[in-house]
PyMOL Python script that loads the backbone (N, CA, C, O; Angstrom):
from pymol import cmd

cmd.read_pdbstr("""\
ATOM      1  N   MET A   1     112.131 100.895  60.288  1.00  0.00           N
ATOM      2  CA  MET A   1     110.953 101.026  61.124  1.00  0.00           C
ATOM      3  C   MET A   1     111.175 100.266  62.431  1.00  0.00           C
ATOM      4  O   MET A   1     111.588  99.106  62.412  1.00  0.00           O
ATOM      5  N   ASN A   2     110.904 100.910  63.557  1.00  0.00           N
ATOM      6  CA  ASN A   2     111.070 100.201  64.816  1.00  0.00           C
ATOM      7  C   ASN A   2     109.781  99.484  65.202  1.00  0.00           C
ATOM      8  O   ASN A   2     108.765  99.608  64.518  1.00  0.00           O
ATOM      9  N   GLU A   3     109.828  98.737  66.297  1.00  0.00           N
ATOM     10  CA  GLU A   3     108.692  97.909  66.679  1.00  0.00           C
ATOM     11  C   GLU A   3     107.476  98.703  67.146  1.00  0.00           C
ATOM     12  O   GLU A   3     106.382  98.143  67.215  1.00  0.00           O
ATOM     13  N   PHE A   4     107.631  99.994  67.472  1.00  0.00           N
ATOM     14  CA  PHE A   4     106.519 100.787  67.968  1.00  0.00           C
ATOM     15  C   PHE A   4     105.956 101.747  66.928  1.00  0.00           C
ATOM     16  O   PHE A   4     105.065 102.537  67.238  1.00  0.00           O
ATOM     17  N   SER A   5     106.460 101.692  65.704  1.00  0.00           N
ATOM     18  CA  SER A   5     106.015 102.643  64.695  1.00  0.00           C
ATOM     19  C   SER A   5     104.692 102.255  64.043  1.00  0.00           C
ATOM     20  O   SER A   5     104.015 103.123  63.493  1.00  0.00           O
ATOM     21  N   ASN A   6     104.309 101.011  64.085  1.00  0.00           N
ATOM     22  CA  ASN A   6     103.074 100.560  63.473  1.00  0.00           C
ATOM     23  C   ASN A   6     101.918 100.778  64.448  1.00  0.00           C
ATOM     24  O   ASN A   6     101.874 100.143  65.502  1.00  0.00           O
ATOM     25  N   LYS A   7     100.985 101.666  64.111  1.00  0.00           N
ATOM     26  CA  LYS A   7      99.878 101.983  65.017  1.00  0.00           C
ATOM     27  C   LYS A   7      98.896 100.829  65.174  1.00  0.00           C
ATOM     28  O   LYS A   7      98.145 100.801  66.149  1.00  0.00           O
ATOM     29  N   ASN A   8      98.880  99.883  64.251  1.00  0.00           N
ATOM     30  CA  ASN A   8      97.981  98.740  64.344  1.00  0.00           C
ATOM     31  C   ASN A   8      98.553  97.642  65.240  1.00  0.00           C
ATOM     32  O   ASN A   8      97.843  96.712  65.622  1.00  0.00           O
ATOM     33  N   GLN A   9      99.812  97.754  65.564  1.00  0.00           N
ATOM     34  CA  GLN A   9     100.453  96.745  66.396  1.00  0.00           C
ATOM     35  C   GLN A   9      99.918  96.836  67.823  1.00  0.00           C
ATOM     36  O   GLN A   9      99.657  97.928  68.328  1.00  0.00           O
ATOM     37  N   ALA A  10      99.760  95.686  68.462  1.00  0.00           N
ATOM     38  CA  ALA A  10      99.253  95.659  69.826  1.00  0.00           C
ATOM     39  C   ALA A  10     100.221  96.356  70.774  1.00  0.00           C
ATOM     40  O   ALA A  10     101.438  96.212  70.658  1.00  0.00           O
ATOM     41  N   TYR A  11      99.666  97.102  71.698  1.00  0.00           N
ATOM     42  CA  TYR A  11     100.447  97.813  72.702  1.00  0.00           C
ATOM     43  C   TYR A  11     100.492  96.934  73.951  1.00  0.00           C
ATOM     44  O   TYR A  11      99.674  97.086  74.858  1.00  0.00           O
ATOM     45  N   ASP A  12     101.462  96.010  73.987  1.00  0.00           N
ATOM     46  CA  ASP A  12     101.537  95.041  75.063  1.00  0.00           C
ATOM     47  C   ASP A  12     102.549  95.509  76.104  1.00  0.00           C
ATOM     48  O   ASP A  12     103.738  95.203  76.013  1.00  0.00           O
ATOM     49  N   LEU A  13     102.069  96.245  77.079  1.00  0.00           N
ATOM     50  CA  LEU A  13     102.951  96.812  78.088  1.00  0.00           C
ATOM     51  C   LEU A  13     103.593  95.726  78.951  1.00  0.00           C
ATOM     52  O   LEU A  13     104.730  95.881  79.396  1.00  0.00           O
ATOM     53  N   GLU A  14     102.890  94.656  79.184  1.00  0.00           N
ATOM     54  CA  GLU A  14     103.467  93.560  79.966  1.00  0.00           C
ATOM     55  C   GLU A  14     104.688  92.981  79.261  1.00  0.00           C
ATOM     56  O   GLU A  14     105.716  92.732  79.891  1.00  0.00           O
ATOM     57  N   GLU A  15     104.574  92.773  77.974  1.00  0.00           N
ATOM     58  CA  GLU A  15     105.702  92.259  77.189  1.00  0.00           C
ATOM     59  C   GLU A  15     106.840  93.281  77.144  1.00  0.00           C
ATOM     60  O   GLU A  15     108.011  92.915  77.246  1.00  0.00           O
ATOM     61  N   ARG A  16     106.500  94.541  76.994  1.00  0.00           N
ATOM     62  CA  ARG A  16     107.532  95.590  76.935  1.00  0.00           C
ATOM     63  C   ARG A  16     108.275  95.719  78.254  1.00  0.00           C
ATOM     64  O   ARG A  16     109.492  95.905  78.257  1.00  0.00           O
ATOM     65  N   THR A  17     107.563  95.625  79.382  1.00  0.00           N
ATOM     66  CA  THR A  17     108.246  95.728  80.672  1.00  0.00           C
ATOM     67  C   THR A  17     109.127  94.507  80.917  1.00  0.00           C
ATOM     68  O   THR A  17     110.195  94.626  81.516  1.00  0.00           O
ATOM     69  N   ALA A  18     108.692  93.339  80.462  1.00  0.00           N
ATOM     70  CA  ALA A  18     109.529  92.140  80.583  1.00  0.00           C
ATOM     71  C   ALA A  18     110.797  92.284  79.747  1.00  0.00           C
ATOM     72  O   ALA A  18     111.889  91.944  80.204  1.00  0.00           O
ATOM     73  N   LYS A  19     110.653  92.783  78.533  1.00  0.00           N
ATOM     74  CA  LYS A  19     111.811  92.994  77.657  1.00  0.00           C
ATOM     75  C   LYS A  19     112.763  94.024  78.264  1.00  0.00           C
ATOM     76  O   LYS A  19     113.980  93.848  78.213  1.00  0.00           O
ATOM     77  N   PHE A  20     112.219  95.089  78.835  1.00  0.00           N
ATOM     78  CA  PHE A  20     113.035  96.096  79.491  1.00  0.00           C
ATOM     79  C   PHE A  20     113.846  95.475  80.624  1.00  0.00           C
ATOM     80  O   PHE A  20     115.041  95.742  80.753  1.00  0.00           O
ATOM     81  N   SER A  21     113.199  94.647  81.445  1.00  0.00           N
ATOM     82  CA  SER A  21     113.898  93.994  82.548  1.00  0.00           C
ATOM     83  C   SER A  21     115.025  93.106  82.032  1.00  0.00           C
ATOM     84  O   SER A  21     116.132  93.119  82.571  1.00  0.00           O
ATOM     85  N   GLU A  22     114.738  92.338  80.989  1.00  0.00           N
ATOM     86  CA  GLU A  22     115.764  91.469  80.398  1.00  0.00           C
ATOM     87  C   GLU A  22     116.930  92.281  79.852  1.00  0.00           C
ATOM     88  O   GLU A  22     118.090  91.901  80.011  1.00  0.00           O
ATOM     89  N   ASP A  23     116.619  93.393  79.212  1.00  0.00           N
ATOM     90  CA  ASP A  23     117.675  94.248  78.656  1.00  0.00           C
ATOM     91  C   ASP A  23     118.553  94.849  79.756  1.00  0.00           C
ATOM     92  O   ASP A  23     119.775  94.907  79.618  1.00  0.00           O
ATOM     93  N   VAL A  24     117.930  95.292  80.839  1.00  0.00           N
ATOM     94  CA  VAL A  24     118.705  95.872  81.941  1.00  0.00           C
ATOM     95  C   VAL A  24     119.564  94.795  82.597  1.00  0.00           C
ATOM     96  O   VAL A  24     120.723  95.049  82.924  1.00  0.00           O
ATOM     97  N   ILE A  25     119.019  93.608  82.792  1.00  0.00           N
ATOM     98  CA  ILE A  25     119.804  92.518  83.378  1.00  0.00           C
ATOM     99  C   ILE A  25     120.994  92.182  82.479  1.00  0.00           C
ATOM    100  O   ILE A  25     122.107  91.980  82.964  1.00  0.00           O
ATOM    101  N   GLY A  26     120.754  92.125  81.174  1.00  0.00           N
ATOM    102  CA  GLY A  26     121.853  91.895  80.239  1.00  0.00           C
ATOM    103  C   GLY A  26     122.913  92.975  80.322  1.00  0.00           C
ATOM    104  O   GLY A  26     124.109  92.694  80.243  1.00  0.00           O
ATOM    105  N   PHE A  27     122.468  94.212  80.480  1.00  0.00           N
ATOM    106  CA  PHE A  27     123.409  95.329  80.599  1.00  0.00           C
ATOM    107  C   PHE A  27     124.234  95.241  81.876  1.00  0.00           C
ATOM    108  O   PHE A  27     125.456  95.385  81.831  1.00  0.00           O
ATOM    109  N   VAL A  28     123.581  95.005  83.017  1.00  0.00           N
ATOM    110  CA  VAL A  28     124.330  94.989  84.277  1.00  0.00           C
ATOM    111  C   VAL A  28     125.303  93.825  84.341  1.00  0.00           C
ATOM    112  O   VAL A  28     126.295  93.889  85.067  1.00  0.00           O
ATOM    113  N   ARG A  29     125.039  92.767  83.597  1.00  0.00           N
ATOM    114  CA  ARG A  29     125.987  91.643  83.549  1.00  0.00           C
ATOM    115  C   ARG A  29     127.282  92.018  82.841  1.00  0.00           C
ATOM    116  O   ARG A  29     128.307  91.364  83.032  1.00  0.00           O
ATOM    117  N   THR A  30     127.242  93.062  82.028  1.00  0.00           N
ATOM    118  CA  THR A  30     128.441  93.476  81.298  1.00  0.00           C
ATOM    119  C   THR A  30     129.316  94.443  82.096  1.00  0.00           C
ATOM    120  O   THR A  30     130.449  94.724  81.704  1.00  0.00           O
ATOM    121  N   ILE A  31     128.796  94.949  83.209  1.00  0.00           N
ATOM    122  CA  ILE A  31     129.534  95.929  84.002  1.00  0.00           C
ATOM    123  C   ILE A  31     130.486  95.202  84.949  1.00  0.00           C
ATOM    124  O   ILE A  31     130.099  94.252  85.631  1.00  0.00           O
ATOM    125  N   LYS A  32     131.731  95.661  84.977  1.00  0.00           N
ATOM    126  CA  LYS A  32     132.702  95.108  85.909  1.00  0.00           C
ATOM    127  C   LYS A  32     132.325  95.558  87.321  1.00  0.00           C
ATOM    128  O   LYS A  32     132.176  96.752  87.582  1.00  0.00           O
ATOM    129  N   ARG A  33     132.174  94.605  88.216  1.00  0.00           N
ATOM    130  CA  ARG A  33     131.766  94.929  89.578  1.00  0.00           C
ATOM    131  C   ARG A  33     132.988  95.169  90.466  1.00  0.00           C
ATOM    132  O   ARG A  33     134.017  94.502  90.348  1.00  0.00           O
ATOM    133  N   ASP A  34     132.832  96.133  91.343  1.00  0.00           N
ATOM    134  CA  ASP A  34     133.838  96.384  92.371  1.00  0.00           C
ATOM    135  C   ASP A  34     133.107  96.809  93.641  1.00  0.00           C
ATOM    136  O   ASP A  34     131.877  96.858  93.668  1.00  0.00           O
ATOM    137  N   ASP A  35     133.848  97.108  94.666  1.00  0.00           N
ATOM    138  CA  ASP A  35     133.230  97.459  95.948  1.00  0.00           C
ATOM    139  C   ASP A  35     132.376  98.721  95.867  1.00  0.00           C
ATOM    140  O   ASP A  35     131.419  98.873  96.626  1.00  0.00           O
ATOM    141  N   ILE A  36     132.710  99.608  94.969  1.00  0.00           N
ATOM    142  CA  ILE A  36     131.990 100.878  94.863  1.00  0.00           C
ATOM    143  C   ILE A  36     130.652 100.726  94.147  1.00  0.00           C
ATOM    144  O   ILE A  36     129.653 101.290  94.594  1.00  0.00           O
ATOM    145  N   ASN A  37     130.611  99.986  93.058  1.00  0.00           N
ATOM    146  CA  ASN A  37     129.387  99.943  92.247  1.00  0.00           C
ATOM    147  C   ASN A  37     128.518  98.708  92.465  1.00  0.00           C
ATOM    148  O   ASN A  37     127.450  98.617  91.859  1.00  0.00           O
ATOM    149  N   ARG A  38     128.917  97.775  93.285  1.00  0.00           N
ATOM    150  CA  ARG A  38     128.155  96.529  93.487  1.00  0.00           C
ATOM    151  C   ARG A  38     126.708  96.816  93.911  1.00  0.00           C
ATOM    152  O   ARG A  38     125.772  96.258  93.338  1.00  0.00           O
ATOM    153  N   ASN A  39     126.527  97.677  94.905  1.00  0.00           N
ATOM    154  CA  ASN A  39     125.172  97.991  95.386  1.00  0.00           C
ATOM    155  C   ASN A  39     124.356  98.752  94.345  1.00  0.00           C
ATOM    156  O   ASN A  39     123.148  98.544  94.234  1.00  0.00           O
ATOM    157  N   ILE A  40     124.998  99.622  93.591  1.00  0.00           N
ATOM    158  CA  ILE A  40     124.294 100.382  92.553  1.00  0.00           C
ATOM    159  C   ILE A  40     123.792  99.444  91.458  1.00  0.00           C
ATOM    160  O   ILE A  40     122.658  99.576  90.996  1.00  0.00           O
ATOM    161  N   ILE A  41     124.625  98.506  91.047  1.00  0.00           N
ATOM    162  CA  ILE A  41     124.236  97.537  90.017  1.00  0.00           C
ATOM    163  C   ILE A  41     123.065  96.692  90.497  1.00  0.00           C
ATOM    164  O   ILE A  41     122.111  96.466  89.753  1.00  0.00           O
ATOM    165  N   THR A  42     123.136  96.231  91.726  1.00  0.00           N
ATOM    166  CA  THR A  42     122.054  95.418  92.286  1.00  0.00           C
ATOM    167  C   THR A  42     120.756  96.214  92.339  1.00  0.00           C
ATOM    168  O   THR A  42     119.697  95.700  91.979  1.00  0.00           O
ATOM    169  N   GLN A  43     120.831  97.455  92.781  1.00  0.00           N
ATOM    170  CA  GLN A  43     119.637  98.298  92.867  1.00  0.00           C
ATOM    171  C   GLN A  43     119.041  98.576  91.490  1.00  0.00           C
ATOM    172  O   GLN A  43     117.821  98.586  91.328  1.00  0.00           O
ATOM    173  N   LEU A  44     119.893  98.801  90.510  1.00  0.00           N
ATOM    174  CA  LEU A  44     119.412  99.036  89.143  1.00  0.00           C
ATOM    175  C   LEU A  44     118.632  97.830  88.631  1.00  0.00           C
ATOM    176  O   LEU A  44     117.548  97.986  88.069  1.00  0.00           O
ATOM    177  N   ALA A  45     119.174  96.636  88.821  1.00  0.00           N
ATOM    178  CA  ALA A  45     118.486  95.418  88.368  1.00  0.00           C
ATOM    179  C   ALA A  45     117.164  95.236  89.108  1.00  0.00           C
ATOM    180  O   ALA A  45     116.153  94.901  88.491  1.00  0.00           O
ATOM    181  N   ARG A  46     117.161  95.453  90.418  1.00  0.00           N
ATOM    182  CA  ARG A  46     115.932  95.292  91.202  1.00  0.00           C
ATOM    183  C   ARG A  46     114.866  96.292  90.787  1.00  0.00           C
ATOM    184  O   ARG A  46     113.689  95.945  90.699  1.00  0.00           O
ATOM    185  N   ALA A  47     115.270  97.533  90.533  1.00  0.00           N
ATOM    186  CA  ALA A  47     114.315  98.566  90.121  1.00  0.00           C
ATOM    187  C   ALA A  47     113.709  98.246  88.757  1.00  0.00           C
ATOM    188  O   ALA A  47     112.510  98.428  88.552  1.00  0.00           O
ATOM    189  N   ALA A  48     114.533  97.770  87.828  1.00  0.00           N
ATOM    190  CA  ALA A  48     114.043  97.430  86.487  1.00  0.00           C
ATOM    191  C   ALA A  48     113.043  96.279  86.551  1.00  0.00           C
ATOM    192  O   ALA A  48     112.024  96.300  85.861  1.00  0.00           O
ATOM    193  N   ILE A  49     113.331  95.294  87.365  1.00  0.00           N
ATOM    194  CA  ILE A  49     112.435  94.144  87.499  1.00  0.00           C
ATOM    195  C   ILE A  49     111.133  94.549  88.177  1.00  0.00           C
ATOM    196  O   ILE A  49     110.070  94.033  87.830  1.00  0.00           O
ATOM    197  N   SER A  50     111.201  95.464  89.135  1.00  0.00           N
ATOM    198  CA  SER A  50     109.996  95.838  89.877  1.00  0.00           C
ATOM    199  C   SER A  50     108.964  96.538  89.004  1.00  0.00           C
ATOM    200  O   SER A  50     107.769  96.468  89.293  1.00  0.00           O
ATOM    201  N   ILE A  51     109.395  97.209  87.945  1.00  0.00           N
ATOM    202  CA  ILE A  51     108.438  97.880  87.052  1.00  0.00           C
ATOM    203  C   ILE A  51     107.474  96.862  86.458  1.00  0.00           C
ATOM    204  O   ILE A  51     106.257  97.044  86.510  1.00  0.00           O
ATOM    205  N   GLY A  52     108.020  95.793  85.895  1.00  0.00           N
ATOM    206  CA  GLY A  52     107.178  94.739  85.312  1.00  0.00           C
ATOM    207  C   GLY A  52     106.346  94.020  86.354  1.00  0.00           C
ATOM    208  O   GLY A  52     105.180  93.707  86.119  1.00  0.00           O
ATOM    209  N   ALA A  53     106.945  93.759  87.508  1.00  0.00           N
ATOM    210  CA  ALA A  53     106.213  93.079  88.573  1.00  0.00           C
ATOM    211  C   ALA A  53     105.040  93.919  89.059  1.00  0.00           C
ATOM    212  O   ALA A  53     103.951  93.395  89.292  1.00  0.00           O
ATOM    213  N   ASN A  54     105.259  95.213  89.211  1.00  0.00           N
ATOM    214  CA  ASN A  54     104.168  96.097  89.647  1.00  0.00           C
ATOM    215  C   ASN A  54     103.082  96.201  88.588  1.00  0.00           C
ATOM    216  O   ASN A  54     101.900  96.286  88.920  1.00  0.00           O
ATOM    217  N   TYR A  55     103.471  96.196  87.314  1.00  0.00           N
ATOM    218  CA  TYR A  55     102.468  96.246  86.250  1.00  0.00           C
ATOM    219  C   TYR A  55     101.619  94.974  86.255  1.00  0.00           C
ATOM    220  O   TYR A  55     100.397  95.038  86.128  1.00  0.00           O
ATOM    221  N   CYS A  56     102.268  93.825  86.401  1.00  0.00           N
ATOM    222  CA  CYS A  56     101.515  92.558  86.455  1.00  0.00           C
ATOM    223  C   CYS A  56     100.566  92.541  87.652  1.00  0.00           C
ATOM    224  O   CYS A  56      99.438  92.060  87.549  1.00  0.00           O
ATOM    225  N   GLU A  57     101.021  93.056  88.768  1.00  0.00           N
ATOM    226  CA  GLU A  57     100.170  93.131  89.953  1.00  0.00           C
ATOM    227  C   GLU A  57      98.985  94.067  89.718  1.00  0.00           C
ATOM    228  O   GLU A  57      97.876  93.798  90.179  1.00  0.00           O
ATOM    229  N   ALA A  58      99.223  95.162  89.004  1.00  0.00           N
ATOM    230  CA  ALA A  58      98.133  96.091  88.695  1.00  0.00           C
ATOM    231  C   ALA A  58      97.079  95.412  87.831  1.00  0.00           C
ATOM    232  O   ALA A  58      95.883  95.626  88.029  1.00  0.00           O
ATOM    233  N   ASN A  59      97.511  94.599  86.878  1.00  0.00           N
ATOM    234  CA  ASN A  59      96.555  93.901  86.012  1.00  0.00           C
ATOM    235  C   ASN A  59      95.683  92.927  86.792  1.00  0.00           C
ATOM    236  O   ASN A  59      94.564  92.620  86.380  1.00  0.00           O
ATOM    237  N   ALA A  60      96.193  92.445  87.907  1.00  0.00           N
ATOM    238  CA  ALA A  60      95.426  91.500  88.720  1.00  0.00           C
ATOM    239  C   ALA A  60      94.651  92.198  89.832  1.00  0.00           C
ATOM    240  O   ALA A  60      94.130  91.537  90.729  1.00  0.00           O
ATOM    241  N   SER A  61      94.570  93.516  89.783  1.00  0.00           N
ATOM    242  CA  SER A  61      93.907  94.261  90.854  1.00  0.00           C
ATOM    243  C   SER A  61      92.406  93.993  90.870  1.00  0.00           C
ATOM    244  O   SER A  61      91.812  93.563  89.882  1.00  0.00           O
ATOM    245  N   SER A  62      91.826  94.263  92.020  1.00  0.00           N
ATOM    246  CA  SER A  62      90.416  93.939  92.216  1.00  0.00           C
ATOM    247  C   SER A  62      89.459  95.079  91.886  1.00  0.00           C
ATOM    248  O   SER A  62      88.254  94.857  91.766  1.00  0.00           O
ATOM    249  N   SER A  63      89.974  96.284  91.739  1.00  0.00           N
ATOM    250  CA  SER A  63      89.099  97.418  91.434  1.00  0.00           C
ATOM    251  C   SER A  63      89.857  98.430  90.582  1.00  0.00           C
ATOM    252  O   SER A  63      91.080  98.369  90.458  1.00  0.00           O
ATOM    253  N   LYS A  64      89.104  99.366  89.995  1.00  0.00           N
ATOM    254  CA  LYS A  64      89.740 100.419  89.200  1.00  0.00           C
ATOM    255  C   LYS A  64      90.637 101.292  90.066  1.00  0.00           C
ATOM    256  O   LYS A  64      91.714 101.704  89.636  1.00  0.00           O
ATOM    257  N   ARG A  65      90.203 101.565  91.258  1.00  0.00           N
ATOM    258  CA  ARG A  65      91.003 102.394  92.162  1.00  0.00           C
ATOM    259  C   ARG A  65      92.320 101.695  92.503  1.00  0.00           C
ATOM    260  O   ARG A  65      93.381 102.319  92.503  1.00  0.00           O
ATOM    261  N   ASP A  66      92.241 100.412  92.789  1.00  0.00           N
ATOM    262  CA  ASP A  66      93.437  99.626  93.089  1.00  0.00           C
ATOM    263  C   ASP A  66      94.360  99.570  91.869  1.00  0.00           C
ATOM    264  O   ASP A  66      95.580  99.672  92.001  1.00  0.00           O
ATOM    265  N   PHE A  67      93.770  99.408  90.685  1.00  0.00           N
ATOM    266  CA  PHE A  67      94.551  99.382  89.440  1.00  0.00           C
ATOM    267  C   PHE A  67      95.301 100.700  89.254  1.00  0.00           C
ATOM    268  O   PHE A  67      96.500 100.703  88.979  1.00  0.00           O
ATOM    269  N   ARG A  68      94.587 101.821  89.406  1.00  0.00           N
ATOM    270  CA  ARG A  68      95.233 103.132  89.239  1.00  0.00           C
ATOM    271  C   ARG A  68      96.376 103.324  90.235  1.00  0.00           C
ATOM    272  O   ARG A  68      97.434 103.842  89.878  1.00  0.00           O
ATOM    273  N   ASN A  69      96.166 102.914  91.459  1.00  0.00           N
ATOM    274  CA  ASN A  69      97.194 103.050  92.477  1.00  0.00           C
ATOM    275  C   ASN A  69      98.433 102.221  92.116  1.00  0.00           C
ATOM    276  O   ASN A  69      99.560 102.700  92.240  1.00  0.00           O
ATOM    277  N   LYS A  70      98.225 100.997  91.678  1.00  0.00           N
ATOM    278  CA  LYS A  70      99.362 100.131  91.347  1.00  0.00           C
ATOM    279  C   LYS A  70     100.069 100.574  90.070  1.00  0.00           C
ATOM    280  O   LYS A  70     101.285 100.427  89.951  1.00  0.00           O
ATOM    281  N   ILE A  71      99.322 101.108  89.126  1.00  0.00           N
ATOM    282  CA  ILE A  71      99.951 101.666  87.920  1.00  0.00           C
ATOM    283  C   ILE A  71     100.780 102.890  88.299  1.00  0.00           C
ATOM    284  O   ILE A  71     101.871 103.093  87.766  1.00  0.00           O
ATOM    285  N   TYR A  72     100.274 103.690  89.202  1.00  0.00           N
ATOM    286  CA  TYR A  72     101.022 104.858  89.684  1.00  0.00           C
ATOM    287  C   TYR A  72     102.349 104.419  90.314  1.00  0.00           C
ATOM    288  O   TYR A  72     103.387 105.036  90.076  1.00  0.00           O
ATOM    289  N   ILE A  73     102.308 103.362  91.109  1.00  0.00           N
ATOM    290  CA  ILE A  73     103.529 102.847  91.726  1.00  0.00           C
ATOM    291  C   ILE A  73     104.509 102.376  90.649  1.00  0.00           C
ATOM    292  O   ILE A  73     105.704 102.664  90.717  1.00  0.00           O
ATOM    293  N   SER A  74     103.997 101.658  89.667  1.00  0.00           N
ATOM    294  CA  SER A  74     104.855 101.177  88.576  1.00  0.00           C
ATOM    295  C   SER A  74     105.474 102.343  87.828  1.00  0.00           C
ATOM    296  O   SER A  74     106.664 102.320  87.517  1.00  0.00           O
ATOM    297  N   LYS A  75     104.676 103.365  87.536  1.00  0.00           N
ATOM    298  CA  LYS A  75     105.198 104.541  86.838  1.00  0.00           C
ATOM    299  C   LYS A  75     106.243 105.250  87.677  1.00  0.00           C
ATOM    300  O   LYS A  75     107.269 105.688  87.156  1.00  0.00           O
ATOM    301  N   LYS A  76     105.995 105.365  88.953  1.00  0.00           N
ATOM    302  CA  LYS A  76     106.922 106.030  89.860  1.00  0.00           C
ATOM    303  C   LYS A  76     108.269 105.304  89.884  1.00  0.00           C
ATOM    304  O   LYS A  76     109.315 105.950  89.929  1.00  0.00           O
ATOM    305  N   ARG A  77     108.253 103.996  89.856  1.00  0.00           N
ATOM    306  CA  ARG A  77     109.484 103.196  89.854  1.00  0.00           C
ATOM    307  C   ARG A  77     110.294 103.413  88.563  1.00  0.00           C
ATOM    308  O   ARG A  77     111.516 103.262  88.556  1.00  0.00           O
ATOM    309  N   SER A  78     109.610 103.761  87.497  1.00  0.00           N
ATOM    310  CA  SER A  78     110.304 103.912  86.218  1.00  0.00           C
ATOM    311  C   SER A  78     110.990 105.260  86.071  1.00  0.00           C
ATOM    312  O   SER A  78     111.783 105.452  85.149  1.00  0.00           O
ATOM    313  N   GLU A  79     110.701 106.180  86.953  1.00  0.00           N
ATOM    314  CA  GLU A  79     111.282 107.530  86.848  1.00  0.00           C
ATOM    315  C   GLU A  79     112.613 107.630  87.549  1.00  0.00           C
ATOM    316  O   GLU A  79     113.230 108.695  87.554  1.00  0.00           O
TER     317      GLU A  79
END
""", "prot")
cmd.dss("prot")
cmd.show_as("cartoon", "prot")
cmd.util.cbc("prot")
cmd.orient("prot")
């Protein structure tokens, strides 16, 4: 059984996005860097981190409209 199979378990998106960022950072640390892939690796790490950062910012939004807009940005970054 994986961690998302239990329907009674809390759906903590903030924790999941943080874990995703940590996993991506761990992955990019294993890649051998060279002149060709250095920028791609950096961009991948930045994009993964921005998903969680945008979600946290959405949670601190001042209105429902602002929340929806920031969640949209976070979702867009994940695609």
